[in-house]
C-alpha positions, 0 to 999 in steps of 0.5 A: 871461806874454809871448811875446817877438817874437825869434827866429823863426829857425830855427823848431824853436828858436822853437817848442821855446821856445814849448813850454817856455812852454806847458808851465809855463803852460797851464792845461788844460781837462777832457776832454783830455790836457794833453800833446795840448793843448799840442801843438794850441796849438804854432805848426807849421811845414810843408814844401812838398810835391809840388813840380814838378820844374822847377829854375827853379820858384820856392818859395812859402811862408805865414805864417798868424796866428790870431785873438783867443782862438784858437791856431794849431790854427785853421789846421791844416787849411789848412796840411796842404792848402797843404802837400800842394800845394808850399806852406810854411806856417809859424804863430806864437803870439801873446802871451797866448794858448794858456795861460789867459785871464788871460794876455790881460790883459797882451798888447800889440798892438805885441808882436803886430805884433812877433811877425808881422813877425820871423815874416814876415821868417823865411819870406821868407828861405826861400822866393822868394815869401813870402804873409801871411794870417791870421783875424779879428785875424790878418787885420787884423795880417796886413793891417797888415804887408802895407800898411805898406811895410816890407821884406820885402813880401809877395807877396800878403795872404790874409784869412779874416774879418779885422778890419777892421770889426767888428760884434759887438764895437764897443761892448766895443771902444771902452770896453775901455780905460776898463772895464778899469780897473775889470774885467779880463773883458768875461765869464767863461765855462767853459772847454771848448775846448783851442784857443781861450778862451771868456772875453775880458778887456777888454784883448784888446778894447782891444788888437784895437782897436788893430789895427783901427784900424791896419789900417783907416788903412792900407786907407783911406790908399790909393785903389788897393791892388796888392797880391794879395788873396785874401779869405774871409767869411761873410754871417751873421758875427757879428764881422765887418762883410761890407759894409765887407770887400766895398766895400774889396775892390771900390773899393780892391783892384782887381787882376783876379787878386784873389778874394772868397769869400762864403758866404751864402743863395743864396736871398736877393739880394746887390747889393753882390756883383753885377757883379764877376766876382772874387767868388764866392758859395757857398750857406751854407743846407744844410738836409740838413746842418741848416746855416742860415748859416755862423759866424766860426769855421767858415770855415777848418775842414775836415770832417776836423777832429779837434775841429770836424768833424762827430762830433767833441768840439766840433762840437756845442753848443759855444756854443749860441744862447739855450740851455744847454749841457745843454739843447742836449746833450739835444736829438736830432741831427735838432732841432738846426740850426748857425749863427752866433752870436746874442744870443738863440734862433732859431725853431730850436735852434741852436748855433755852426757849427764847420767848413766843408763848402765847405772843399775848394772854397776851399782849391783856390781859394786854391791857384790864387790863391798860384800854387805849383808843385804838380804832381798826378803827386806827390801822396801819398795 
């Protein structure tokens, strides 16, 4: 199943075309209505609201690109916040996503790149200041485009745990093209999440490695990068190499207005971030919430999220560490802690943290970075 990159405009036509693909191909997971799952996986466009009445105020928009095995749903909360603060928001659905894990077997990084470029060009035609951003794989794709030199040039880059350098998947990525000749999947897992695959095909790793290589080349090919950057990361991220992100931010992305937000255990020193006023740390050790650290997946998710927020269907025991799902679900609420993914059990029972308690602070900082013409007097309640 291929979602071709064109046409991206008008957005309503693009969205309707994707919806037909999902209606024909989405394999529903148990426990959620299929119609709802289709809506959750659809790309969306949100208009800029609560804008200044100044006639000369430039309009602002952002294209947000989801991560590997994920869907536009990951930006549902951030999109709503930005829209309410005078930023037009667009998302897309990358080829191979939103239907069933097997569709990633035929995915191609060049198709992903073409989709991103097409959607960004469409956004740039509709606003004065067009930003590009993404999460994980989407952050790598956004970085590649932003630093490629192709027109239109983004007004800035927003990256949530971008795929610039990986930790946990590095061995899989370099083996993927070879092993993929003999087997389609790194691992087959029961599919419990209606907006993100649990199973990962080898080809998905190979295509992600292609994007990572391109993003690294684009970054390391320039001594100084003047493009404005807003970067978000977790110290405990099992996927992304925080050290690499921090070094590139400090040495290459040197603009004073750049911002890096890091969620980490403030009880511990972090010399890599010392001495740079552009880097802001938030405490990731929150024992009152049974949170020991922040996960890769939690960064862009608000507490009010209907699937991932506290008390929501996927918040508890989605990916427990060293526990079966059944054993995890049998634990009393106070016994289960939340954090990043680990290969085995920890000193306390833990499951993947699915939401970000600091979401309002992070979103507010992003609005400041984007510099949209928001006015509080027009905010709806």
